[in-house]
C-alpha positions, -999 to +999 in steps of 0.1 A: +576-686+485+558-661+463+580-672+434+565-699+411+583-732+418+593-724+454+571-744+478+577-752+514+601-781+507+622-763+481+624-732+503+634-753+533+661-771+512+675-738+500+676-723+536+690-755+550+718-758+524+728-721+524+723-713+561+726-675+555+727-657+521+750-630+536+777-658+540+785-654+503+804-624+491+786-622+457+761-638+435+790-655+416+802-670+449+767-684+455+766-698+420+800-715+425+788-730+458+756-743+442+775-757+412+756-735+387+785-713+376+800-720+342+835-735+343+860-725+316+869-754+293+891-736+268+919-751+247+941-732+224+921-706+205+887-722+214+870-704+242+840-722+258+824-731+291+808-762+305+785-770+334+802-775+368+802-810+381+810-800+417+792-778+441+763-786+464+742-810+444+711-808+466+711-770+463+717-773+426+686-797+423+664-772+443+674-744+419+669-767+389+633-775+402+625-738+404+639-732+369+619-760+354+586-749+370+592-713+358+599-725+323+565-743+322+547-715+340+525-694+317+538-658+316+517-630+329+503-611+300+500-574+303+504-543+282+539-542+269+535-509+252+508-482+251+495-496+218+486-529+235+466-515+263+430-505+264+421-479+239+405-446+250+373-437+232+369-402+219+345-379+238+310-379+222+303-348+201+274-326+212+243-330+192+234-300+169+200-287+176 
């Protein structure tokens, strides 16, 4: 529930629909179960994919809710490179007497 978009209801829905994450042999198997995996829709020399119409629609909706909240969530800004961070000031020079 530390992920933006995952509240108690969405977390309960995901746990209730998947039962145990170890049940799936891979992330691709989970995506196919949820109906989020792309389905090949190729004809002749045209290679493309479309959204799956099958799968667990309630689990798909819970994942969609998380994705929509995260798309609207403001990103955490932080230094992306040393040039964007706080600048160190040079040490003061000793005063000549």
